[in-house]
Structure formats: structure tokens, C-alpha cells
N, C-alpha and C positions, 0 to 999 in steps of 0.2 A: 774460526773467524769471529772477530769481536762484534758484539751487537752495536748498532749505530747509536750515536749519542741521543739522549732524550732531550727534546726541545725545551728550552727554558721558557719561563713566562715572558709576556711582552714587556719591553722596557718602557718606563714612564717617559712620556714626551709632553712638551708644552707647545702650544701654538705660537707662531711668531708674534713679536710684540706689536707689529703693524696690523695684526688682525683686529677687527672691531671687537670692542669689549663684550658686546652681547653674545657674539659667537664664542669668544673665549670662555665666558661664564657658562654657557650651555654645554660646551664640550667638557669643561672640567667637572661640571656637576652631573655628567652622564645624562643630560636631557637630549637624547639622540635624535628624536624626531625634530625638535626645534633646531638642533645643530645642522641637520641635513637641509632644512629649508633656508636657514641663514646662509649656509655655504653656497647653495644654488643661487641665491640672490646676489651674493658677492661676486660669484663667477660671471654672472650675466653683466655685471657692471664693469669688472676689471679685466675679464677674459684671461685671468691668471690661472694656469693649470694647478697651482697650489691649492686652490679652493675645490677643485675636482677631487684632489687627494683627501682633503678634509671631509668632503661629502662621503666618499667611499669608506673612509675610516670610521665615520659615524654609523654608516649602514651596516658595517661588518659586526657591530656590537649587537645587532638584532638577532632574535631567535628564528627569524624567517630564513629558510635555507637559501633562497635566492639572494637576499640581501647580504647574508653572511659570506656568500661566495663572490660578491661583487669585486672585492679587492683582488682575488685570485684571477678573475676574468680579465681585469684591467692589466694585471701584471703579465699574464701570458701574452696578451696582445702586444705589450711593450717589448717583451723579449723577442717575439716573432718579428716585429718591425725594426729590430735593432735600434730602438729608441735610446737616446742618451738624456738622462735627467741630470742637470747640473746644479739643481737646488737640493742640498742635503736634507732640508726639512721636509721636502716633498717625498723623498725616499723613505724617511723615517715614518711618515704617515702611511705610505704604501705597505711598509713592513708591519705596522700596527694592524692594518686592514686584513692582513693574511695570518694573524696570530691564532685564529680559531679554525683554520683549515690546514690540511696537510700539504706542504710544499717541500721541495728539495731546495734548501736555502742557497747552496753554492751555485745552483744553476738558474736561480731567479733573482732574489734580492741581492745576494752576494755579487752576482754578475752586474746588476745595475750599479752597485757601489764601485766595482772595479772600473766600469765605464766612466763613472763620474770622476774618479781620481785620474784616469788617463786623459780626460778632457780638461780638467783643471788641476794640474799637478802642483801648482804654486799656492793653491788655497789650503794652507796648513790646517786650519780649523776644520774644514769639511773633510779633508783627507784623514785626519786623526779620528773624527767621529765615525767615518766609514771603517777604519781599521778596528776600532773598539767594538763596533757592532758585529763585525765578522768574527772577532775573537769571542764575543759573548755567545754567538750561535755556533761555535766550533767549526766555522768555515775556514779551515786552514789554507785552502787553495787561494782564495781571493785575499785573505789576510796577508799571505806571503807576497802576493803581487803588490798590494797597497804598501806594505812595509818596505819593499824594495824601492818603490817610488819615493817614499818619504826619506829614506836613508840617502838616496841619490840627490834629491832636490834640496835637502836641508842638512848638508854635511857637518854643520857646526852643532847640531843637536845630538848629543851623545845617546839619549834614550832611543832615538830612531834606529841607530845601529843595532842596539840590543833587541829592539822589537823585530827587526829584520832577522837577526840570528835566531831568536826564539820561534818566530813564525815559520822560518825555513825548516828548522829542526822538527817542529810539530807536524808540518806537512809531509816531510820525508817519512815520518813514522805512522802516518794515518793510512787507512784503507782507501781514501779518496785519491791518493797519489798512485798513478799507474806503475806497475812493476818495473817497466823499462826506465822510469824516471826516478825511482827511489834512490838509486846509487848516485845520480847526478845531484839531487837535492841534499842528500846526506853529505856528499863531498863539499858542496857549497856551504852548508851549515858549519862543517868542521873548519873549512878554510877561513870563513869570516870570524869564527870564535878564536882560532889560533892567532889570527892577525890582531885581534883585540888584546889577547893575552901577551903577545910579543910586544905590543905597545907598553904593557905593564913592566916588562923587563927593561925596556928603554928608560922608563920613568925612574926605576930603582937605580939604574947605573949612572944616569946623567943628572938626576935631580930636577929635570924639566917636566912640567905637567903636560900631558897630552889628554885632551878632553874625551877622546874616544877609546881610552884604555880601560882594561879590567881593573877596577880600584876598590870594589866592595866584595864582601864575602858572598853575597848572592850572585854577583857576576862570575866569580871564580867557580862557584858551585854549578852554575849553568854550563860553563866551559867544560868542567869535568864530566858532567852528565852527557854532553855531546861527544866528548872524546871516548867515553866508555861505551856509548851506543854505536858509534860509527867506525871505531878503530880496532885493529886486531890486537891480540894479546902482546905480541912482540913489539908492536909500535908503542903501546902504552907503557910497557916495561922499560923500553929504551928512554922514553920521556921521563918516567918517574925516577930513573937512576941519575938524571941530571940534577945537580944540587938546587937549581932555581925552581925546579918543578916537583921536587920530592914531597912526600907527606910532611916532612919536617919543615920545609919552607912555608907551607900553609900554617903550620902550628906556630912558627916564630912570629908571624904577623897577627896571630889571634884568630885565624880562620878555622874554627873547630869543625864545622860541618864538612868542608872540603877535605880537611885532614882525615876525618873519620871515613868519608867515602873512599878516599884513596887507599887508606890502610885496609879497609874492608875488601876492596878490589884485589889487593895483593893476596889476601887470604883466600878469596874466591877462586883465583887462578893458580893457587898453589905455588906462589913465588916465595918459598919458605926462607931463602937466604935474605932476600930484600926485607921481608917482614921481620925477620930476626934482628937485622941491623937497625931498623927503625925503632923497634921496642927497646933494644939495648941502649941506643943513643938517648932515648927519652929518660930511661931510668938512671943512666950515668949522670946526665946533666941535672936531674932532680936531686940525686944523692949529693952532688957537689953543691947545689944550691942550699940544701938543708944543713950541710956541714958548715957552710959560711954563715948561715943564719944562727946556727947553734953557737958558733964562736962569738958572735956579737952579743947574743943573749947572755951567755955565760960570763962575759966581761962587764955586763951592766951592773952598776953598784946597787941600784934599787932591787934588782932581781937577786943579787947575792945576799943582800940584807934580809929580804923576805924569805928566801930559802933557809937561811940560818934560823929565823924565827919559827918556820914550819918544823924544822928539825927539832928545835927545843920543845915545841908543843907536843911533837910525836913522842919524844923521850919521856915526857911527863904524863903521856896518855891523856891529853886534854884536847884532842882535835874533834870538835863536833862535826856533824855531817855538813852543815852550812857555815863553815869557818870563814870569818871575815878576812883572816890572813890569807887563806887559800884564794879567795876572790881577788884580793889585792895582788897576789902573785900572778894570777891569770892576766889581769889587766896590765901589769908591769911587763910581762913577757911579750904581749902584743904590742905594747908601746915601744919596747926595745927592738922588736923585729924590724929589720931593714925593709924599706918600701920595695915591693917587687915590681919589676918591669913587666910590660905586656908579655914578652917572651917567657920570663920566669913564671908568671902566673899561668900561662897556657901549658907549659911543660909540667908544672906541678899538678894542675888539675888532671891532665891526661895520664900522668903516672899513677894516679890513685884509682883509675877506672878499672872495673872488672874486665871490660873488653880488651884492654891492653895486656893485662896479666894473662888472660886466656889465650890471646893470639900469640903472645911471646912463647908461652908453653907449647901451643900447637905447632908453631914453627920449629921449636927446638926438637920436638919428638919426631918431626918429619925430615930433619936434616940428615945427611949421610952419617955424620959423627954424632949419633943420637945421645949417647951417654955423656960425652964431653959437653955437648950443648946444654943438656938438662942440668948438668952440674953448674955450668956458668949461670944459668937462669936462677938456680936455687941460691947461689952465692949473691947474685944481684938482688934478689928479693930480700935476703937476709940483711944485706947492707942497707937496702931501702927502708926496711922496718926500723932498723937500728938508728938510721939518720932521722927518720920521722920522729922517733921517740926522743932522741936527743934534742931536736929542735922544737919539741913540745907541739908537734903538728899531728900526732897520732890520734886516730879515731877508731872506734870499735869496728866499723865497717871495713876499714883497711886491714885490721888484724884478722877479721874473718876471711877476707879475700886471700890474704897471705896464707892462712892456715889451709884453706881448701886447695890452693894451687900447689903448695908444698906437698900436700897429701897426694895430689895427682902425680907429681913428679916421683914421689916415693913408689907409687904403684907402677910407674913406667920403668924405674931403674932397678927395683928389687925383684928377683925371681921368686916364684911361689915356694920353692923348696926350702928356703931358710925358715926353720920353725923355732919357736921359742917355748915358753912354758905351756904345758898341756897341748902341745902341737900347734899353738897359735903362731902364725907368722907375724912378722913386724907389721905387715899390711893390715892384718886383723886388729892388732893392738891399737895402731894409730887411728884406724877408722872408728873403732869403738870409742876411743877417747874423743875424737872429733864429734861424733854424734851425741855423746854424753854432754860435752861442753856446750853444744849449740842446740840442745834438745828442745828449748823453748821457741826456737825459730822455725816457721813453716818450711823454709828452704832446706832444712837439714834432711828431710825425707828425700827430696829430689837429689841432693848431693849423694846420699848413701845409695839410692837406687841406681844412679849412674855408675858408681864405683863397683857395685855388686856384680855388674855385667862382666867385669874384668877378673873376677875371683873364681877359683875352682869350687866345686861342690863342697869339698871338705872345708875350705876356708869359709864359705857361706854358712855352713852348719855351725862351725865354731863361733863365727861372728854373732849369729842369732842367739846362741846359748849365752855368750859373753854379754850381749846387750840385755838379755832378759835378767841375768844374774845381777848386772850393774844396776838395773832398775829396782830390783828387790832391795839392794843394799843402800839405796839412796836414803839419806836422813830427811831431806826436804820433801814434804808431802807432794807439792806440786811438781817438782822435778821427777819424783818417782812415777807420778801419773803420766807425765809427758814422755818419759823413756818407755814406759809400758805401752803407751799408744803407738810410739814409733816401732817398737818390737812387733806389735800385732800387725801394723801396716806393712812392715818389711817382710814379715813371714808370709802374709797374704800375697804380696808382690812376687816373692820367690815361687810360691806354689802355683800361681796362675801364669807365670811366664815360661813354664816348662813345656816341651813338645812331646818327648818320648817317655821320660821318667820324671817323677816328681822332684823338684829342686830341693825339697826339705827332707822327705823320707826315702827318696830314691826308688820308690815303688813304680813299677811299670804302669803307665796310664791306660785305663780301659775306656776312658771317655775324654772329654775336653779338659777336665781337671781332676786332681787327686781328691776323691771323696773323703777319705779318712782325715786328711789334713784340713780340708774345709770344715769338717765337723769339729775337729779339735780347735781350730781358730775361732769358730763361732762360739763354742762352749767357753773357751778361755776369755774371749772378749766380753761375754755376758757376765762372767765372774768378776772381771776387772771393773766393768761398768757398775755392777751391783755394789762392789766395795767402795767405789768413788761416790755413788749416790747416797750411800749410808753415812758418809762423812759430812755432817752438817756444817762444820767449820769450813771445810774445803769449798762447799757449794755456796755458802752465804758470804764468806769473808775473803776468799782467795780468788776463785774463778772470775767473779765480776770485775776484778781489777787487772786481769791478764788479757793479753792480746789474742791468745789462742784458747781453744776449748778442747782439751784432750778427751773428755768424756764424749763429746760429739764425734770426734775422730774414731774412737773405739766403737761407738754405736753404728757408724756408717760401715766400717769394715765388717763387723759382726752381721749386720743386716745384708750386706752384699754377699757374704758367704751363704746365708740362708737362701737368698734369691738364686744363686748358682746351684745350690743343692735342690732347690725346688724345681729346677729344670728350665728356668726362664732363659730364653734365647737359645735353647737347645735345638729348636726346629731348624732344618736345613733352609727352608724358605717358607713364606706364608702362603704359597700358592695352593696348598692342600688343606689349610685350616682357616677358620673364620676369625681367629683372634690370637694374639701372642700368648694368652693365658690358657689356650686350648689344652695343652699338655702339661701344664704347670701344677705342682702339688699345692693346693690351695692353703693348707695349714701353714706350711713354711713361708709361703708368700705373705700371708696375713700377719704372721709373727714378725716378719721384717718390717712391714708397714706400721704395725702397732708400736714396735720398739722405737722407730724413728719419730713417729708422731708424739709419743709420750715424752720424748726428750724435748721436742719443740715446745710443748706446753709447760714442762717443768723448768726449762732453761733455754730461752731462745738462742740458737746456735750462732757462733761467730763464723762458722764454716759455711760458705755459700753452697758447697757441694751437698751438705746435709739437706738443706731446704729444696734444692733443685732435684735431688734424687727423689724426694717425697712427692714433688710435683709430677714427675714422670710416672711414678708408681700409681698415683691417684688417677691419672689420665688412663693408664692401662686398665684399671678396674672400673672406669666409667664415672668416678667421683670428680667430675670436672669442676663443680662449684667449690669443693674443698681445695682442689688444686689451684683454682683462681685466687683464693684468699692468700695462699702461700706465694703464688707468683706475684701478686700485687705488692708484697713486701719487698721485692727486689727493686721496685720503682724503676723498671727498665724503660728508657725513653730515648728518643732521638737516634743517634748513630749506633747505640748499643743494641737497639732493636734488630739491626741488620745482622749482628753476630750472635745474638741470643734468642731473638724472637721466635724462631721456628721450634725451639725446645718446648714452647707452649702452643703455638698456633698450628703446627703441622697436623693435618687431618682432623682438626677440631670440629669443623662444621658437620662432618659425617658422624661424629661421636655424639656431640651435644649441640643440637640446633638452637636450644633455648637462648644462649647469649646473643645469637644473631637475630632473634625475633623481638627482643625487648626494646626499651627506649635507647636512644642513640648513645647516651653516655655509657651504656653497658656493653656496647658492641666491641668485641675484641679487635676488630679491624681498624677502628678509628685511630688509635695511636700510630699504626703503621702508615695508614693513608695520609695522616697529617704530616708525619715525618718525611715521607717520600715526596709529597707535593711541595712542602716547604724547601726540602733539600734540592730537588732538581729544578724547580721553577724559580727559586729565589736564592737560597743560601749559597750553593755551589757557584752559580754565575757571578754573584756579587763578590764572593771571596776571590775568584779568579781576576775579576776586574780591579778589585782593591789591590791585589798583589802586583798586578801589571802597573797600576798607577804609582805604587810606592817603589817600583823597581825590584821587587822580590821575584825575579824571573824563575828561579828554581822552584819557588812555592807554586807557581802556575803549573809547572810540569807535575809536581806532586799532587796537587789538587785535581788535575785532570785524571791522574791515575786512580785517585780515590773515587772520583765520579764514575769512571769506567768500571771499577770493581763493583760498586753498588748497582750500576745499571745492568750488570751481567750476573747478578746473584739470584740464586734460587729463592731467596727470601722475598724478593720483589715479585717474582712470578707467582709464588705460593700465596702471597697476600691478595693478589688479584683473583686467583682461583677460589680461595676460601671465601672471599667477599661475595663472589657470584654464586657459589653453592649455598652460602647462607641466605642470600636473597631468594634463591629458588625454593629453599625450605619455607620461606615466608609467603611467597606469591606464586610459586609454580613455574615462573620464568623470569628472565632478566630483560628489562626493557632497553637498556643501553647495550649496544653491540660492542664486542671486545675490540673491534677495529676502531672504535672511538676512544679507547683507553690510551692515553698518551704514554703510559709506561711500557706497554707490550705490543702495541699495534704493528710495529715494524719488525718484530722478531720472526725469524724463520728457523727451521731445524738446522740450518748451517751455522747459526750463531751459538757459540759455546756458552753454556750457563754453568755456574759453579756454586757449590754449596760452601759458603764462607762462614758457616756456624762455628763458633768457638766451643768445641767440645771439651776444652781444658777444664771447664767448671765441673765436669764429671770424670776427671782423670783420677789416677790412683793405682791403676793396674796396667800391666803390659801383657794382657792375656793373648796367648797364641791363637785361641779359637775365636773369641769375640770380645772386644773391649766392652767396658761397662756401658758407655753411651750407646752402643749398638743394641745390647740386650734389653735395656730399659726403654728403648724407643718403640712407639707403636708402629711396628713394621719397618721396612728398609728406610735408610736415610734419604734425604732429598738428592736427586740426581738430575743431570741434563735431560735424560730420556723421559723421566716422569714429568718434569716441568713442561716439556714440549708436547707430550701426549695430552696433558691437561689443557693447554692452549688450543690444540687442534680440536679436542672434544667441544670446547666452548664455541669455537668458530662454527662447528657443525650445528650445535644447538641454536646458535644465533640465526642460522640459515633456515632451519625447519620451523622456528618459532616466529619468524618475521611475519607481520601482518601489515599490509598496505593501508595507509590512512584512508578513511572513508571519502575524504574530499578529493582524493586522487582519481580523476576520471579522464583517461586519455582518449583521444579521438579515434585513433586506429588501434582498437583493442587487440585484434588478432595479431597484428604485426608486433605490438609491444610484448604480448605474451610469448610469442615465438623467440624474441630477443632475450626475454627473461629466462626462458628455458635453456637457451644456449649458454647464457652466463652462468646459470645454475650448474649445468653439466660441467663446464670448465672449472668452476670454483670447487665443487664437490669432488671432482676427479683429482684435483691437487691435494685436497685434504685426505682423500683416500690413499693416494700415493705416498704422502708423507707418513701417515699412520702405518701403512704397510712397511715402510722402511724402518721406522722406529720399533715396530713390533717384531720385525724379522720374519715376515711372512714371505716365503719363497715361491716363485712360480715353478710349475712343473718343467717348463722348457729351459730352465737355467742349467748351466754346467755344474759339475760336481763341486768345483772350487767355489763357484758363486753360491751354491747351496750351503756349503760349509760356512761361508762368511755370514749368510743370513741366519744360520743356526747359532752362531756365536752371538749375533745381535739379539736373537730371540732369547737366549739365555741371559744376556745382559739386561734385557727388558724385564724378564720375569724376576730377576734378583733385585730389580729396582722398585717392584710393585708388591703390594699385598695381594692375596688371592682375589678378594672382591674388586680391587682396582684393575687387575688383569682381566677379569670377566667384563668389567665395564668398558674398558678401552677396546677390547676385542669386539664387543657388541657394537660400539659406535663405528668401528671400522666396517663391520658387516652391514650396518645400516647405511653407511655412505655408499657401499657397493650396490646395495639394492636401489637406492634413490638414483644413482647414476644410470643404472640399467633401465629403470622405469622412465626416467626423463629422456633417456636416449631414444626410447621408442617414439616419444612425442616429437622429437626433432628429426626423425628419419622416416624411412618407409614403414610399412606395416610390420608388426612383430612376427617373428618366426616361432614355430612350435618349440624349437631348441631354446630360444631366449625366454619364452614363457616358462618352460620347465626349469631353466636355470634360476629364474626369479623365485619360482615356487620352492625349489630346493633350498635356496638361501633363506627364505622366510621360515621354512620348517627348521632349518639349522638354527636360526635366530631364536625362535620360540623355545626350542629345546635348551639352548644356552641360558635363556632367561629362567626357565624352569629349574635348571641345574643350579644357577646362582641362588634362586629362592630356597631350594631345599638345603643348600650348603650353609646358608646363614642360620638355619634352625638347628644345625647339628650340634650335639654335645658329645664329649668323650665317652667312650665305652667304659662300663664298670663304675660310673660315677653315680652316687646316690641321687635320687630325684630331688632331695632337699637342696642340692647344690646347683641344680639346673638354673635357678634364678641368678646366681652369681655369674655363671657363664653367659647368661643372656645379657647382663649389664656389660660384660667384658667384650661382647661381640657386636656392639652397637655400630661400630664402623662398617661392618658387613651390611647392616640394615640400611645405613646411610647410602652406601654405594649401590645397594639394590634399588633404593628409591630413585637414584640418579639413572640407573639402567631402565627402570620402568618408565620414567618420564621421557627419556630419549626415544623409547619405542613408541610411546603414546603420541608424542609430538610429531614423530616421523610419519606415523599412520595418518594423523590429522593433516599434515602437510600434503601428502600424496593424494588424499581424498579431496582436498581443496583444489589442488592443481587439476585433478580429473574433472571437477565440476566446471572450472574455468574453461578448459579445453572443450568440454561437452557443449557449453553455451555458444562456442564459436563454430564447431564442426560436429553437430549432433549425430549425423549419420555415422561418421567414422568412429567417434568416441564410443557410441553405444554398442557397436559391433566388435571393435577391436580391443576394447578395454574392459569388457564385462567380466572377464576372468580375474581381474585384479581385485575387485571388491571383496570377494571371500578371503583373499590373502590379507588384505588390510584389516578385515574383521578379526582374523586370527591374531594379528599383531596387537590390536587393541584389547582383545580378550586376555592375551598373555600378560599385558601390562596391568590390566585391571585385577587379574588374579594375584599378581605379585603385590600390588598395593593392598589388596584385601588381607593377604598374609601379614604384611607389615602392621596393618591396623590391629589385627588379632594379637600380634606379639606385643604391641604397645599396651593393649588392654591387659594382657596376662602379666606383664612386668609390673604394671601399676597395682594389680591385685596382690602381688607378692608383698608389697610395702604397706598394705592397709593396717596390719596388726603391728603397731610400734613396739610393744613389749616383746611380742614373739620374735620380731625381727632382731631386736637387740640380743636376745638369748641365742638366737641362731648364729649370729656373727661371732659371739664369744665362743660358742661351741666349735665353730669351724676353726677359730684361731687356736684354741687350747686343746683341741683334739678329742672332745667328748663324743663326737659322732663317729670316731674311727671304728673299724671292724677288725676282725682277727687277721684278715689277709692284707691289711695295710702295711706297706713296706717301711722299714726303718722305724718301727714302733718305739723301740727303746730310746733312740736318739730324740725323736719327736717328743716323747714323754718327758725326757730330761730337760729339753729346751722349754717345754710348756711350764714345768714346775719352776724353773729359774726365772722365766719371764713373769710368772705370777708374783714371784717375790719382788721383782723390780717394779711392775705395774700393778698397783692395787686394783681389786675388782671394780671398785667404783669408777676409777679412771678408765678402765677398759670398757665399761658400759657407756660412759660419756663418749668415748671414741666411736663405739658402735652406733650411738645415736647420731653423731656427726656424719658417719658414712651413710646411714639410712636416710637422713635428711638431704644429703647431697644427691642421692639416687632419686628421691622424691622430686627435687627440683629438676633433675635431669629429665624425668618422665613427663613433668609438666610441659617442658619444652617440646618434647616429642608429640605430646597430645595436641599442641597448637600448630603442628606442621600442616601445610595445605596440601591436600591430595587431589581435590576435584577442581 
């Protein structure tokens, strides 16, 4: 189920021109008290209900709860009385008065607007304003009704027809449309769109203009979107096979987007013959066009003369790089080239796109006569390149596309058995040549990786050897380095993409990866890196002028090999450990970090993956302030935050509270909050309305899809959760209830949330066990389950932390308290039930099949959470259970002994769980020297942050129950003192357990701060951990670690390593300053 749309900000409105100037000035200058008084006076004089709306709109801007709800009260009474407001300005003011309260727009304001249109259907201006308001607020139901009225009453207005088509389509696709009506409205949208498109066919055949026809590219794109959404595959294919509706028909009139959508649809539904014919026709027409152009150019006298001059200069060896003759020839060719028609231009542009080449190749290999079709495609591509060259329209990107597709065709047509020299097949030879030729392009690695999947193990081994040999034989220094980097990356890819046996050495795998190959790759990468860094000319005169940095690529692959050898990500789940570094070999891990960091300092990488990987590693080891400096260099803002933001923000508040405690400009949440507020409250609605005004109807659909995607992202929810946890670190509680947050207040566990993070920035392997972005993340990636558990926990904390205002003094105290308790039981029971569902807690009475489903959900929940998070959410669920039971006693008869014992048991279970979480966060791996305990302490700060959340939840719950008990005692002293005396000791146990956990956290903060007091000693200690001086005789893989340490020392001078150690130590000191400022009492 999709989440409901997030309400946009209020639309700007102006008072009527007939309004007195004093009132207009007061209203526009936000002088609300003055505006209220003036509106009252004006209403007494004129008796015009418009001024009542002005008064209510001004009141609604107040911070007083009663005044702020005045508009909602007025609106509800109007809906109940079936009132019809025929003045659109009055409706706009009522809408403004409800902008700060929660209403269902389609059942309130939208309904008023629909009534207005029904009452005054010929008032075009008012009807259009009502339609635009409903579109602005995503009220498709009333927008559809208003658009239907406009289209009917103003048949000569072309835009109203398309507003009607668009609104009907959107309503048919929305959750507001009843299931029984979806088919009716989808059929209606399709029929109206087809009718408009049929008008277009009439225009084309007769030459007469029909105003309500599809005549623009946006119109055609909307029609296609509706067809593809509401018609079956067979219906669409029959349509696209008709000449006037085929993808080629769109291309002929220059409609590139509809052409692309139609062609993409053919590929999506596997209509290979249709797709093949489309691609074949485009290439054939383009070849014919280029041949005609070439003939004209070749017969041009100026071109002939300049070509002779170029030939003479060439024969004399006198052609400089910037030859004036060459420039003249280029200008002459363009001048001689015939003017292309719209059709010619469209076909030429389409023929040179990668998508067309790839779709034609895909269609050919999926046709029944595969070999013949592939041969046809290859011949067409060859003719195409030849024609482009002859017409002097050839570009490097076209040649590269041609090379890659012909290579793909070769792989499809040629069997593996045909071997050449040294057992190398033609496929190996051609792939090697392709990679060598395009080694300076980042895309070459992706090309090779894709084709390696289709090769046998023998071919892969020969290819890797051939590529390595080719790199060594390169005379160009930079090309030699780029080929070496590609060879290292591809060997790593082959090694990590195997399941049973290693793809490189064919050894049987005993773990997730081949250890011997990873060691070999790491050692070779470090050797190649050392060689490159020692070439001063390469570093100073060549690399700065190139678009890629092969040294960075080599460092990344070598470091990733060290991380995998260190055991990073080898844990099955984090449920049994307190940090991702719990079982990691610290020496290899730190060597990887030092290697990457030293390159950033020596030569800022052009590879984003390098810097992002370092950000993730520093977060893992608690160096958040060092990670932030690197993160800030990305300058991630606005929409990119949604796709990359969680790589930095996820779980940050539990690791490093410091950034959340400082001045506002340092708060990591601020960019996210600013982006989402601006996007949902202003940018998205304005873009939608702007597209509607300009007639870009397809853009409206696309923008709504983008809005929906961001509104259902885990990034949005995590932003809210991290902000609230950061606030609790600072103040102990959050004053603003999550139900008042416009981004998440309407979310329930039925609404699907998605992680839309772009992990491509950390791509590079195809590991069968765990990809790179998984092993370097601090715990499991964001999920629907974790996001909703976080929201439910916040709702629970809001409830137990709520304090009534002192000025609130109801007259019937006993009755109000009883109602409050009933509301509390209902609300907390819902929270408890939802958490139980997400955590997969099964009741004893369930059937075996139901228990099995809950067991699967429990496993899903556990794999979505770190161990400390699982403890926290289970503890909140237990707390909600206890509170529901205790409050249930207040709203029912006297408690039974059975219920008392149940509560006592749950309290005991709760305190034991909190004690277990406390002891778990202090745990360190067995057999680890005491000197490294500090490192594990910094790596396990997330566990400490979640423990503090657990302790706070227990403390606030105990305080809440004690407060409720006091309130009830004041009303019915006899009953409370006798029936609830047993509860006080249980609440004391809860408070004591929370205080004990907080005391342990304070002690850990103090201990970690003392580790960092000796700056020089800490620097030496970090260098010892990195280079292995602390190792003992039983340390595994001593020889390999010693080898890597010696090589790394040669690459990173001791002084640089000490500077790095100082940076790490300083980052940890900043980290602990933040923890020391956390509020506990």
C-alpha cells in the first residue's frame, strides 16, 4: 500500500480588491489580531460571509490551539449542513484557515469546491481555480469531477479536455478510487485519450485543424502513458503495428519521448520481432540519409579543393595539430551538407543512441533465427559506421558503441570451443583488444564485467593473463597503469563472484571468498600502487590532466581485499555482537584505512567510490568527525540527499551525538529537513502546477511519481528518527509529538517504505556472499520493518513523555482522567499490536502455519536490525504490554492475582533484558589484548547509544505510570491505596534498572576519554596496531601481515602515518566530547 501524499504548504492568496485597504494591509503584513478585529467590524456592516472567512483565516495563524482549529470547526459544520459556498475567494480563505490542522482534503475543502462548480458551472474562472486547488492538494476525486464539468461546459477550450483526461487517469490510479470503480475510470480515461488521438489522425489525413486533437509531444506522451497503464499487451501490440501508431510514426514527427516510451514497451513485453523491425528501419533510413549526404559533400568543389590541399600537406608531412586547412575543410563539409528535415534529424539522432543499438541486438538474439538475425544486425552496424564515416558524421562515442555491440554479437555467435594461439578463443582476443583500446574510460570495466559472465573459467583465466601481459607491454606509462588497474579490478571481480570454487585459481571455497587469491590481489595491488607513486612525472604531470585516477582504483581494490581478509561483514547477523568490528582483524582493517586515507592526502581522488568507502570505514571505527570532512567534500544537497544521504546519516545519532548537540549549522539533519520541507511544501506542487499550466501533462504524471517515491523512502523516515534521537541526546525528550510531523504522521505499517539509496557509488564487485556496500555499512541496510519500528517506538515515547500544561484545569477531573485512560489503552494497544506484528511475536494459541509465518517475520526483523536495535524495540514492545495491562486495571474492576503476577513477571523479564543489553555493549572479543579494548569501545558506540534509548524508555515509562497512579489516587484514595500498592515496588525496579544502565554508560564514557589523554602514546599505539608491532606468536597469517606491513611502510612514510594517527585520535576526542555533553538526568 502506497503512503498517502504529504500535504503541500498553503497556497498564497490575496484578499479581494473590494476589501478595505486597512484590512488588506493587516492581512498581508501578518498583523493577525488587527486583521481579526477589522474583519469582524466589516462583517457587522456588510453581513458578507466572506469577512467571516477572513476572520477565521487570520485566527488560524495563531499559536492558540482553539483559534488554530477555528477553520476546521467552521468547515466541519459547513460539510455537515451541506452548505454551498459560491464565492471561490471564500473557499480559498477557508482552505488557508485549515492549513495548520490535519484534515482529509477530498472530504472537506475538495467537497466544497465540487459543490461550488456544480452550483456555478458556467463560471470559468472559479471552476478553473477550484480544479487547480484540487490538483495542488492531490485531490484526484474532486479534480476529476470539476474537470469533467469544465470539459462539458466549455467544449471549445482544448486544455479542459486534457485536464479531464489527466484527472481521470490519476484518479483511476489512486488509492482514493474504490476498487469497483477503478476499471470504470480507467476505461473512461482510455476512451477520452483515444478519442483525442483519433482526432489527430483525422487532422493528418484531411489537413483540417481540430482544436481538441492530440497535437503536441506532451499530449502524445500522456496518451501513451494511459494506453500502457490501462490496456493489455495484445491490445497495445495490435495498436503499435498500425503504421500511424507505431514508434516510427512518433519519430517521423519529432516526438522523441513517445518514440522512446513505445520502443521501451516493446522490449519490456518481449515483442522481439516488432522491436527488430523498428530498429532495422531506423538504421536503414539513416544509412540511406548518410549516403545521400556523402554524395552531395563529395561533389562540392570547395570540399574537393580543400581535401586535395590536405592530401598535399600530408604528403609533405606539414600538418600541424591545429591546421587552418583542416578547420576550413570541417566548415566546408558542414556548409555543403544538405539541410535535414525534421524526420531526417530525428532518425539520425535515434540511430546513434546506445539504447537503439542495444535493443536491436537484444531483439536479434531472442528471435527464433538467432544466428541469421545477429548477422543482419552486424552487417547493418557495419554499413552504418561506414556511412557515418563517409558523410563525416562519425564521432568517437558512435565508434565505441559500435565496438561494444559487435563484441556482444561475437560472444553470441561464436562457440567457446574455437581456440586460437595459446588456447585463447576469438572471444578472449577481441575482449582483450576492446579493454586495451578503451582502458582510459571508466565504462570499460563495466563492459568487461558483463561479458566475463558469458565466458568459461578457462577463457576467463586466459583473458586475465592476456590483459596483465598487455599492460606490462604498454609503452605509454598512463595506459600501462590504467590496464593494470583494470586487470586488478577484474581479477577481484572474478574472485568474489564465485560460489563453490574460486573463479581464478579453481580452489574449493572454504569461506565466502578465496583467501589465497585475495592475498595475492592485495599484494599485487600494493606493488602496482607503490610503482605508480614512485613515478614523480606520472603523478605531477600526467595524472592531474586525466579524467580517471588508476592509482585510486588500485588502492580501493587492494583495501577492499584487506577488509574481506580482515573478516569485515563475515558475521551472519549483528544480533549477537555489539559492533560490525567485533570479529574483525584490527591490523588488516587499519591498514586498509591508512592506505585509502594516505592517497586522499597525497592526491585527491577523482573516484567518488574511494572517498565514500573511507567515509563508511571511519563511521565503523567511530571517527565520525573525520568522516564528516570527507562527506562534506561531496557537497550532497537537495534531491541527491534522498539517494545518498543514508550512507552518512543512518544510525549516526547513536554513534556520535556531538553533531546533534552543537550549533544549528553543524546539525547533520538540517540539509535533509530543508530539502524535504522545500520539496514537499513548495517545489513539487509548484512544478506540478507549472507543468499543468504549460500543457506538459506527462510531466505532471512523472513529477507525481517522483513525489510518491520520495514520500515512501526510508531516507525520509530515517531523517525524522535521527533528528528525534539527536534531540533526546540533548534534552532527554522531544517536545514535539511525531503525530505533528507532516512527513510521517499519516504512516502506518501497511504503507510500504523503500530504501532508494544508490549503492552504485560503492559498486565494483558481484560478491555472492555480501556485496561491498553491505559489509561496510554499520549494520543491516534500511528496511520497511526497521523504519516502521522506529516510528512506533517514537509514538510510544511521545505518549509516556507527555506532560499536560499547568494551565489545563478541567472541571470534571475524575471523568476526564477516566477518558484519558481509555484513550491511552486503545492507543498503546495499537502500538503494541503493530510492534508485535513487525517483530514476529507469535501467540501460543496460533496454529502451526500461523506460527511459521510469524517465525519468518521474526527472522526478517532480526536481519533488518543490529543486536542493540533488536534489544531496544523488543524492550519497547514489552513496555507497551506492561502499560496496557496496568492502565487496563484502572479502567476495569479490581486486579486479579493472576494479572498482578503477569505484570510482575513482565517487569522482571524487562529488567533482565535491560541488564543483558547493558552487559552486551561492554563485551570485547575473546583473546584480544587489553590494549585494543579501547578500539572496540569506540567501534561499539552504537550499542551504547541504543542502550541509552532503552534506559530512557524504561525511565519515562516508570515515571508515567507513577504519575498516573498519583492522579488516580487523588480521585479515589481508598481504592488506589489498597489495589495498587503492589505496583510501586515494580516501578522502583524499573527505575533502578534504568539508572544502573545509565551509570554504566557514564562510566564507559569516562573510561574512553581517559584512553585518549596521552596524545603521543595514542599515536604510537595506533601505528603499532596498524603495522603489527603488537602481534604475538599465535597471531594468524603472520607472514602475510608482515609482508603487507613492510610494503605499506614503503608507500606511507612514518611521518604521514603519525599524522593520520593524530587525525584519528583527534576525531575520537571530538566524539567523546559529544558523549560527555549528553543529558542523562
